[in-house]
Backbone as XML, in Angstrom:
<?xml version="1.0"?>
<chain id="A" units="angstrom">
  <residue number="1" name="MET">
    <atom name="N" x="-4.813" y="-94.831" z="23.755"/>
    <atom name="CA" x="-5.716" y="-95.521" z="22.878"/>
    <atom name="C" x="-4.941" y="-96.217" z="21.773"/>
  </residue>
  <residue number="2" name="MET">
    <atom name="N" x="-5.457" y="-97.347" z="21.461"/>
    <atom name="CA" x="-4.837" y="-98.118" z="20.418"/>
    <atom name="C" x="-5.783" y="-98.223" z="19.235"/>
  </residue>
  <residue number="3" name="TYR">
    <atom name="N" x="-5.262" y="-97.999" z="18.046"/>
    <atom name="CA" x="-6.057" y="-98.091" z="16.827"/>
    <atom name="C" x="-5.627" y="-99.353" z="16.084"/>
  </residue>
  <residue number="4" name="TRP">
    <atom name="N" x="-6.490" y="-100.338" z="16.095"/>
    <atom name="CA" x="-6.133" y="-101.614" z="15.492"/>
    <atom name="C" x="-6.136" y="-101.561" z="13.955"/>
  </residue>
  <residue number="5" name="ASN">
    <atom name="N" x="-6.949" y="-100.712" z="13.365"/>
    <atom name="CA" x="-7.052" y="-100.638" z="11.904"/>
    <atom name="C" x="-6.338" y="-99.401" z="11.378"/>
  </residue>
  <residue number="6" name="ASP">
    <atom name="N" x="-5.255" y="-99.058" z="11.981"/>
    <atom name="CA" x="-4.575" y="-97.833" z="11.619"/>
    <atom name="C" x="-4.007" y="-97.869" z="10.196"/>
  </residue>
  <residue number="7" name="HIS">
    <atom name="N" x="-3.429" y="-98.992" z="9.780"/>
    <atom name="CA" x="-2.808" y="-99.047" z="8.466"/>
    <atom name="C" x="-3.549" y="-99.938" z="7.482"/>
  </residue>
  <residue number="8" name="ASP">
    <atom name="N" x="-4.654" y="-100.451" z="7.867"/>
    <atom name="CA" x="-5.416" y="-101.334" z="6.992"/>
    <atom name="C" x="-6.626" y="-100.614" z="6.438"/>
  </residue>
  <residue number="9" name="MET">
    <atom name="N" x="-7.120" y="-101.140" z="5.313"/>
    <atom name="CA" x="-8.308" y="-100.572" z="4.687"/>
    <atom name="C" x="-9.520" y="-101.250" z="5.301"/>
  </residue>
  <residue number="10" name="GLY">
    <atom name="N" x="-10.497" y="-100.471" z="5.668"/>
    <atom name="CA" x="-11.703" y="-101.020" z="6.263"/>
    <atom name="C" x="-12.666" y="-101.518" z="5.197"/>
  </residue>
  <residue number="11" name="GLY">
    <atom name="N" x="-13.853" y="-101.919" z="5.611"/>
    <atom name="CA" x="-14.871" y="-102.430" z="4.712"/>
    <atom name="C" x="-15.308" y="-101.409" z="3.675"/>
  </residue>
  <residue number="12" name="TRP">
    <atom name="N" x="-15.448" y="-100.171" z="4.095"/>
    <atom name="CA" x="-15.838" y="-99.119" z="3.156"/>
    <atom name="C" x="-14.743" y="-98.876" z="2.119"/>
  </residue>
  <residue number="13" name="GLY">
    <atom name="N" x="-13.521" y="-99.003" z="2.493"/>
    <atom name="CA" x="-12.408" y="-98.798" z="1.564"/>
    <atom name="C" x="-12.414" y="-99.826" z="0.454"/>
  </residue>
  <residue number="14" name="PHE">
    <atom name="N" x="-12.634" y="-101.102" z="0.828"/>
    <atom name="CA" x="-12.695" y="-102.147" z="-0.208"/>
    <atom name="C" x="-13.891" y="-101.930" z="-1.129"/>
  </residue>
  <residue number="15" name="GLY">
    <atom name="N" x="-15.017" y="-101.558" z="-0.569"/>
    <atom name="CA" x="-16.227" y="-101.328" z="-1.371"/>
    <atom name="C" x="-16.046" y="-100.172" z="-2.351"/>
  </residue>
  <residue number="16" name="LEU">
    <atom name="N" x="-15.504" y="-99.061" z="-1.839"/>
    <atom name="CA" x="-15.292" y="-97.907" z="-2.711"/>
    <atom name="C" x="-14.239" y="-98.198" z="-3.776"/>
  </residue>
  <residue number="17" name="MET">
    <atom name="N" x="-13.229" y="-98.987" z="-3.414"/>
    <atom name="CA" x="-12.209" y="-99.333" z="-4.397"/>
    <atom name="C" x="-12.815" y="-100.222" z="-5.502"/>
  </residue>
  <residue number="18" name="ALA">
    <atom name="N" x="-13.661" y="-101.145" z="-5.121"/>
    <atom name="CA" x="-14.294" y="-102.025" z="-6.108"/>
    <atom name="C" x="-15.227" y="-101.222" z="-7.015"/>
  </residue>
  <residue number="19" name="ILE">
    <atom name="N" x="-15.995" y="-100.314" z="-6.452"/>
    <atom name="CA" x="-16.899" y="-99.477" z="-7.254"/>
    <atom name="C" x="-16.093" y="-98.570" z="-8.188"/>
  </residue>
  <residue number="20" name="GLY">
    <atom name="N" x="-15.022" y="-98.006" z="-7.678"/>
    <atom name="CA" x="-14.171" y="-97.157" z="-8.509"/>
    <atom name="C" x="-13.553" y="-97.932" z="-9.668"/>
  </residue>
  <residue number="21" name="MET">
    <atom name="N" x="-13.113" y="-99.162" z="-9.409"/>
    <atom name="CA" x="-12.527" y="-99.977" z="-10.479"/>
    <atom name="C" x="-13.587" y="-100.324" z="-11.513"/>
  </residue>
  <residue number="22" name="LEU">
    <atom name="N" x="-14.802" y="-100.654" z="-11.098"/>
    <atom name="CA" x="-15.878" y="-100.958" z="-12.049"/>
    <atom name="C" x="-16.235" y="-99.735" z="-12.888"/>
  </residue>
  <residue number="23" name="LEU">
    <atom name="N" x="-16.278" y="-98.568" z="-12.257"/>
    <atom name="CA" x="-16.548" y="-97.344" z="-13.008"/>
    <atom name="C" x="-15.440" y="-97.064" z="-14.023"/>
  </residue>
  <residue number="24" name="PHE">
    <atom name="N" x="-14.205" y="-97.279" z="-13.620"/>
    <atom name="CA" x="-13.086" y="-97.049" z="-14.528"/>
    <atom name="C" x="-13.139" y="-98.015" z="-15.712"/>
  </residue>
  <residue number="25" name="LEU">
    <atom name="N" x="-13.392" y="-99.294" z="-15.455"/>
    <atom name="CA" x="-13.482" y="-100.271" z="-16.533"/>
    <atom name="C" x="-14.677" y="-99.969" z="-17.438"/>
  </residue>
  <residue number="26" name="GLY">
    <atom name="N" x="-15.788" y="-99.547" z="-16.857"/>
    <atom name="CA" x="-16.941" y="-99.160" z="-17.665"/>
    <atom name="C" x="-16.625" y="-97.975" z="-18.556"/>
  </residue>
  <residue number="27" name="LEU">
    <atom name="N" x="-15.891" y="-97.009" z="-18.023"/>
    <atom name="CA" x="-15.488" y="-95.856" z="-18.820"/>
    <atom name="C" x="-14.591" y="-96.285" z="-19.982"/>
  </residue>
  <residue number="28" name="LEU">
    <atom name="N" x="-13.673" y="-97.214" z="-19.734"/>
    <atom name="CA" x="-12.823" y="-97.718" z="-20.817"/>
    <atom name="C" x="-13.653" y="-98.391" z="-21.906"/>
  </residue>
  <residue number="29" name="VAL">
    <atom name="N" x="-14.661" y="-99.172" z="-21.516"/>
    <atom name="CA" x="-15.518" y="-99.841" z="-22.497"/>
    <atom name="C" x="-16.297" y="-98.813" z="-23.307"/>
  </residue>
  <residue number="30" name="VAL">
    <atom name="N" x="-16.845" y="-97.803" z="-22.651"/>
    <atom name="CA" x="-17.610" y="-96.765" z="-23.346"/>
    <atom name="C" x="-16.726" y="-96.019" z="-24.338"/>
  </residue>
  <residue number="31" name="VAL">
    <atom name="N" x="-15.508" y="-95.690" z="-23.947"/>
    <atom name="CA" x="-14.586" y="-94.993" z="-24.845"/>
    <atom name="C" x="-14.221" y="-95.881" z="-26.038"/>
  </residue>
  <residue number="32" name="ALA">
    <atom name="N" x="-13.995" y="-97.173" z="-25.791"/>
    <atom name="CA" x="-13.641" y="-98.079" z="-26.889"/>
    <atom name="C" x="-14.798" y="-98.224" z="-27.872"/>
  </residue>
  <residue number="33" name="VAL">
    <atom name="N" x="-16.019" y="-98.339" z="-27.367"/>
    <atom name="CA" x="-17.183" y="-98.458" z="-28.256"/>
    <atom name="C" x="-17.390" y="-97.165" z="-29.043"/>
  </residue>
  <residue number="34" name="ALA">
    <atom name="N" x="-17.267" y="-96.028" z="-28.377"/>
    <atom name="CA" x="-17.445" y="-94.746" z="-29.068"/>
    <atom name="C" x="-16.376" y="-94.557" z="-30.142"/>
  </residue>
  <residue number="35" name="LEU">
    <atom name="N" x="-15.146" y="-94.934" z="-29.844"/>
    <atom name="CA" x="-14.070" y="-94.817" z="-30.822"/>
    <atom name="C" x="-14.310" y="-95.752" z="-32.004"/>
  </residue>
  <residue number="36" name="GLY">
    <atom name="N" x="-14.769" y="-96.963" z="-31.728"/>
    <atom name="CA" x="-15.065" y="-97.905" z="-32.804"/>
    <atom name="C" x="-16.167" y="-97.407" z="-33.713"/>
  </residue>
  <residue number="37" name="ARG">
    <atom name="N" x="-17.211" y="-96.834" z="-33.134"/>
    <atom name="CA" x="-18.300" y="-96.295" z="-33.955"/>
    <atom name="C" x="-17.842" y="-95.095" z="-34.763"/>
  </residue>
  <residue number="38" name="TYR">
    <atom name="N" x="-17.022" y="-94.251" z="-34.175"/>
    <atom name="CA" x="-16.526" y="-93.073" z="-34.887"/>
    <atom name="C" x="-15.658" y="-93.486" z="-36.068"/>
  </residue>
  <residue number="39" name="LEU">
    <atom name="N" x="-14.756" y="-94.428" z="-35.830"/>
    <atom name="CA" x="-13.870" y="-94.868" z="-36.901"/>
    <atom name="C" x="-14.645" y="-95.631" z="-37.968"/>
  </residue>
  <residue number="40" name="GLY">
    <atom name="N" x="-15.732" y="-96.288" z="-37.594"/>
    <atom name="CA" x="-16.542" y="-97.004" z="-38.565"/>
    <atom name="C" x="-17.330" y="-96.077" z="-39.466"/>
  </residue>
  <residue number="41" name="GLN">
    <atom name="N" x="-17.560" y="-94.846" z="-39.033"/>
    <atom name="CA" x="-18.329" y="-93.902" z="-39.830"/>
    <atom name="C" x="-17.461" y="-93.037" z="-40.726"/>
  </residue>
  <residue number="42" name="LEU">
    <atom name="N" x="-16.154" y="-93.110" z="-40.571"/>
    <atom name="CA" x="-15.277" y="-92.303" z="-41.418"/>
    <atom name="C" x="-15.361" y="-92.801" z="-42.850"/>
  </residue>
  <residue number="43" name="PRO">
    <atom name="N" x="-15.340" y="-91.890" z="-43.827"/>
    <atom name="CA" x="-15.364" y="-92.345" z="-45.218"/>
    <atom name="C" x="-14.077" y="-93.082" z="-45.546"/>
  </residue>
  <residue number="44" name="ARG">
    <atom name="N" x="-14.234" y="-94.199" z="-46.198"/>
    <atom name="CA" x="-13.056" y="-94.985" z="-46.574"/>
    <atom name="C" x="-12.470" y="-94.407" z="-47.845"/>
  </residue>
  <residue number="45" name="GLN">
    <atom name="N" x="-11.160" y="-94.231" z="-47.840"/>
    <atom name="CA" x="-10.496" y="-93.666" z="-49.014"/>
    <atom name="C" x="-10.133" y="-94.789" z="-49.970"/>
  </residue>
  <residue number="46" name="ARG">
    <atom name="N" x="-10.352" y="-94.533" z="-51.232"/>
    <atom name="CA" x="-10.010" y="-95.510" z="-52.253"/>
    <atom name="C" x="-8.522" y="-95.432" z="-52.540"/>
  </residue>
  <residue number="47" name="PRO">
    <atom name="N" x="-7.927" y="-96.542" z="-52.913"/>
    <atom name="CA" x="-6.514" y="-96.478" z="-53.302"/>
    <atom name="C" x="-6.340" y="-95.592" z="-54.529"/>
  </residue>
  <residue number="48" name="PRO">
    <atom name="N" x="-5.195" y="-94.928" z="-54.663"/>
    <atom name="CA" x="-5.013" y="-93.976" z="-55.765"/>
    <atom name="C" x="-5.089" y="-94.618" z="-57.144"/>
  </residue>
  <residue number="49" name="ASP">
    <atom name="N" x="-4.775" y="-95.923" z="-57.258"/>
    <atom name="CA" x="-4.827" y="-96.519" z="-58.576"/>
    <atom name="C" x="-6.242" y="-96.877" z="-58.991"/>
  </residue>
  <residue number="50" name="TRP">
    <atom name="N" x="-7.199" y="-96.800" z="-58.069"/>
    <atom name="CA" x="-8.587" y="-97.125" z="-58.397"/>
    <atom name="C" x="-9.312" y="-95.823" z="-58.723"/>
  </residue>
  <residue number="51" name="GLN">
    <atom name="N" x="-9.131" y="-95.347" z="-59.894"/>
    <atom name="CA" x="-9.785" y="-94.129" z="-60.348"/>
    <atom name="C" x="-10.823" y="-94.520" z="-61.384"/>
  </residue>
  <residue number="52" name="ALA">
    <atom name="N" x="-11.926" y="-93.824" z="-61.384"/>
    <atom name="CA" x="-12.960" y="-94.091" z="-62.377"/>
    <atom name="C" x="-12.469" y="-93.580" z="-63.729"/>
  </residue>
  <residue number="53" name="THR">
    <atom name="N" x="-12.209" y="-94.477" z="-64.623"/>
    <atom name="CA" x="-11.749" y="-94.087" z="-65.950"/>
    <atom name="C" x="-12.936" y="-94.069" z="-66.888"/>
  </residue>
  <residue number="54" name="PRO">
    <atom name="N" x="-12.976" y="-93.093" z="-67.772"/>
    <atom name="CA" x="-14.100" y="-93.030" z="-68.705"/>
    <atom name="C" x="-14.025" y="-94.194" z="-69.686"/>
  </residue>
  <residue number="55" name="PRO">
    <atom name="N" x="-15.169" y="-94.643" z="-70.152"/>
    <atom name="CA" x="-15.147" y="-95.744" z="-71.119"/>
    <atom name="C" x="-14.499" y="-95.286" z="-72.426"/>
  </residue>
  <residue number="56" name="PRO">
    <atom name="N" x="-13.895" y="-96.211" z="-73.163"/>
    <atom name="CA" x="-13.242" y="-95.814" z="-74.420"/>
    <atom name="C" x="-14.279" y="-95.334" z="-75.434"/>
  </residue>
  <residue number="57" name="LEU">
    <atom name="N" x="-13.846" y="-94.430" z="-76.284"/>
    <atom name="CA" x="-14.722" y="-93.917" z="-77.328"/>
    <atom name="C" x="-14.961" y="-94.994" z="-78.379"/>
  </residue>
  <residue number="58" name="PRO">
    <atom name="N" x="-16.092" y="-94.928" z="-79.075"/>
    <atom name="CA" x="-16.360" y="-95.929" z="-80.114"/>
    <atom name="C" x="-15.266" y="-95.982" z="-81.180"/>
  </residue>
  <residue number="59" name="GLU">
    <atom name="N" x="-14.692" y="-94.829" z="-81.511"/>
    <atom name="CA" x="-13.614" y="-94.824" z="-82.497"/>
    <atom name="C" x="-12.385" y="-95.566" z="-81.983"/>
  </residue>
  <residue number="60" name="GLN">
    <atom name="N" x="-12.114" y="-95.458" z="-80.681"/>
    <atom name="CA" x="-10.987" y="-96.180" z="-80.103"/>
    <atom name="C" x="-11.236" y="-97.686" z="-80.136"/>
  </residue>
  <residue number="61" name="LEU">
    <atom name="N" x="-12.466" y="-98.087" z="-79.824"/>
    <atom name="CA" x="-12.795" y="-99.508" z="-79.880"/>
    <atom name="C" x="-12.653" y="-100.048" z="-81.304"/>
  </residue>
  <residue number="62" name="LEU">
    <atom name="N" x="-13.111" y="-99.265" z="-82.261"/>
    <atom name="CA" x="-13.013" y="-99.676" z="-83.657"/>
    <atom name="C" x="-11.546" y="-99.801" z="-84.080"/>
  </residue>
  <residue number="63" name="ALA">
    <atom name="N" x="-10.720" y="-98.840" z="-83.673"/>
    <atom name="CA" x="-9.293" y="-98.889" z="-84.005"/>
    <atom name="C" x="-8.629" y="-100.112" z="-83.369"/>
  </residue>
  <residue number="64" name="GLU">
    <atom name="N" x="-9.031" y="-100.463" z="-82.145"/>
    <atom name="CA" x="-8.467" y="-101.641" z="-81.491"/>
    <atom name="C" x="-8.859" y="-102.913" z="-82.237"/>
  </residue>
  <residue number="65" name="ARG">
    <atom name="N" x="-10.107" y="-103.001" z="-82.683"/>
    <atom name="CA" x="-10.543" y="-104.174" z="-83.448"/>
    <atom name="C" x="-9.757" y="-104.287" z="-84.756"/>
  </residue>
  <residue number="66" name="PHE">
    <atom name="N" x="-9.520" y="-103.145" z="-85.400"/>
    <atom name="CA" x="-8.746" y="-103.140" z="-86.643"/>
    <atom name="C" x="-7.303" y="-103.569" z="-86.373"/>
  </residue>
  <residue number="67" name="ALA">
    <atom name="N" x="-6.743" y="-103.074" z="-85.258"/>
    <atom name="CA" x="-5.363" y="-103.420" z="-84.919"/>
    <atom name="C" x="-5.219" y="-104.901" z="-84.593"/>
  </residue>
  <residue number="68" name="ARG">
    <atom name="N" x="-6.231" y="-105.496" z="-84.007"/>
    <atom name="CA" x="-6.183" y="-106.928" z="-83.694"/>
    <atom name="C" x="-6.463" y="-107.801" z="-84.914"/>
  </residue>
  <residue number="69" name="GLY">
    <atom name="N" x="-6.910" y="-107.183" z="-85.986"/>
    <atom name="CA" x="-7.188" y="-107.936" z="-87.200"/>
    <atom name="C" x="-8.584" y="-108.532" z="-87.247"/>
  </residue>
  <residue number="70" name="GLU">
    <atom name="N" x="-9.470" y="-108.052" z="-86.388"/>
    <atom name="CA" x="-10.835" y="-108.570" z="-86.384"/>
    <atom name="C" x="-11.635" y="-108.066" z="-87.588"/>
  </residue>
  <residue number="71" name="ILE">
    <atom name="N" x="-11.286" y="-106.887" z="-88.070"/>
    <atom name="CA" x="-11.957" y="-106.325" z="-89.241"/>
    <atom name="C" x="-10.894" y="-105.869" z="-90.230"/>
  </residue>
  <residue number="72" name="ASP">
    <atom name="N" x="-11.261" y="-105.826" z="-91.502"/>
    <atom name="CA" x="-10.287" y="-105.396" z="-92.509"/>
    <atom name="C" x="-10.381" y="-103.886" z="-92.720"/>
  </residue>
  <residue number="73" name="ALA">
    <atom name="N" x="-9.527" y="-103.355" z="-93.604"/>
    <atom name="CA" x="-9.427" y="-101.903" z="-93.798"/>
    <atom name="C" x="-10.719" y="-101.326" z="-94.367"/>
  </residue>
  <residue number="74" name="ASP">
    <atom name="N" x="-11.351" y="-102.031" z="-95.306"/>
    <atom name="CA" x="-12.596" y="-101.512" z="-95.893"/>
    <atom name="C" x="-13.700" y="-101.415" z="-94.841"/>
  </residue>
  <residue number="75" name="GLU">
    <atom name="N" x="-13.832" y="-102.468" z="-94.031"/>
    <atom name="CA" x="-14.867" y="-102.440" z="-92.992"/>
    <atom name="C" x="-14.543" y="-101.374" z="-91.952"/>
  </residue>
  <residue number="76" name="TYR">
    <atom name="N" x="-13.258" y="-101.207" z="-91.624"/>
    <atom name="CA" x="-12.850" y="-100.173" z="-90.668"/>
    <atom name="C" x="-13.256" y="-98.793" z="-91.173"/>
  </residue>
  <residue number="77" name="ARG">
    <atom name="N" x="-12.918" y="-98.478" z="-92.459"/>
    <atom name="CA" x="-13.259" y="-97.161" z="-93.015"/>
    <atom name="C" x="-14.773" y="-96.966" z="-93.078"/>
  </residue>
  <residue number="78" name="HIS">
    <atom name="N" x="-15.505" y="-98.013" z="-93.451"/>
    <atom name="CA" x="-16.962" y="-97.904" z="-93.543"/>
    <atom name="C" x="-17.573" y="-97.622" z="-92.162"/>
  </residue>
  <residue number="79" name="ARG">
    <atom name="N" x="-17.136" y="-98.368" z="-91.176"/>
    <atom name="CA" x="-17.684" y="-98.166" z="-89.819"/>
    <atom name="C" x="-17.244" y="-96.818" z="-89.242"/>
  </residue>
  <residue number="80" name="LEU">
    <atom name="N" x="-16.017" y="-96.398" z="-89.533"/>
    <atom name="CA" x="-15.542" y="-95.100" z="-89.048"/>
    <atom name="C" x="-16.350" y="-93.975" z="-89.677"/>
  </residue>
  <residue number="81" name="ASP">
    <atom name="N" x="-16.636" y="-94.046" z="-90.970"/>
    <atom name="CA" x="-17.470" y="-93.033" z="-91.625"/>
    <atom name="C" x="-18.869" y="-93.024" z="-91.027"/>
  </residue>
  <residue number="82" name="THR">
    <atom name="N" x="-19.390" y="-94.202" z="-90.736"/>
    <atom name="CA" x="-20.731" y="-94.287" z="-90.127"/>
    <atom name="C" x="-20.736" y="-93.636" z="-88.750"/>
  </residue>
  <residue number="83" name="LEU">
    <atom name="N" x="-19.694" y="-93.887" z="-87.955"/>
    <atom name="CA" x="-19.614" y="-93.279" z="-86.624"/>
    <atom name="C" x="-19.511" y="-91.757" z="-86.719"/>
  </residue>
  <residue number="84" name="ARG">
    <atom name="N" x="-18.720" y="-91.263" z="-87.647"/>
    <atom name="CA" x="-18.495" y="-89.821" z="-87.752"/>
    <atom name="C" x="-19.657" y="-89.090" z="-88.405"/>
  </residue>
  <residue number="85" name="SER">
    <atom name="N" x="-20.530" y="-89.816" z="-89.099"/>
    <atom name="CA" x="-21.661" y="-89.145" z="-89.748"/>
    <atom name="C" x="-22.743" y="-88.767" z="-88.735"/>
  </residue>
  <residue number="86" name="GLY">
    <atom name="N" x="-22.638" y="-89.287" z="-87.549"/>
    <atom name="CA" x="-23.600" y="-88.925" z="-86.514"/>
    <atom name="C" x="-24.673" y="-89.979" z="-86.372"/>
  </residue>
  <residue number="87" name="PRO">
    <atom name="N" x="-25.578" y="-89.732" z="-85.429"/>
    <atom name="CA" x="-26.611" y="-90.724" z="-85.166"/>
    <atom name="C" x="-27.578" y="-90.821" z="-86.377"/>
  </residue>
  <residue number="88" name="ALA">
    <atom name="N" x="-28.077" y="-92.018" z="-86.536"/>
    <atom name="CA" x="-29.033" y="-92.218" z="-87.627"/>
    <atom name="C" x="-30.341" y="-91.533" z="-87.282"/>
  </residue>
  <residue number="89" name="GLY">
    <atom name="N" x="-31.009" y="-91.035" z="-88.294"/>
    <atom name="CA" x="-32.289" y="-90.361" z="-88.096"/>
    <atom name="C" x="-33.363" y="-91.361" z="-87.727"/>
  </residue>
  <residue number="90" name="PRO">
    <atom name="N" x="-34.526" y="-90.855" z="-87.381"/>
    <atom name="CA" x="-35.617" y="-91.755" z="-87.011"/>
    <atom name="C" x="-36.030" y="-92.592" z="-88.228"/>
  </residue>
  <residue number="91" name="ALA">
    <atom name="N" x="-36.379" y="-93.804" z="-87.944"/>
    <atom name="CA" x="-36.771" y="-94.713" z="-89.028"/>
    <atom name="C" x="-38.111" y="-94.254" z="-89.600"/>
  </residue>
  <residue number="92" name="SER">
    <atom name="N" x="-38.124" y="-94.111" z="-90.886"/>
    <atom name="CA" x="-39.374" y="-93.687" z="-91.513"/>
    <atom name="C" x="-40.162" y="-94.929" z="-91.893"/>
  </residue>
  <residue number="93" name="GLY">
    <atom name="N" x="-41.415" y="-94.922" z="-91.585"/>
    <atom name="CA" x="-42.152" y="-96.114" z="-91.850"/>
    <atom name="C" x="-43.576" y="-95.927" z="-92.113"/>
  </residue>
</chain>
């Protein structure tokens, strides 16, 4: 007996190979999409130099204005005393 298709792939072989390749490519796409979604949900880390700094205190702002020459010494002392005396009471009326 002679087997003519002894070393060749038959019709079923080509079909199964094509289906297997499509399944493999589909699996690669699914893995890539899942990885993209996972990485997109990770919390983004802020750079170390971007730290939330507290706002300057009113006394610091006043001292900076005095240092720049925006206010004179008398006004600086008056405003500093006002800041340190605490909040003003309710307006009586």
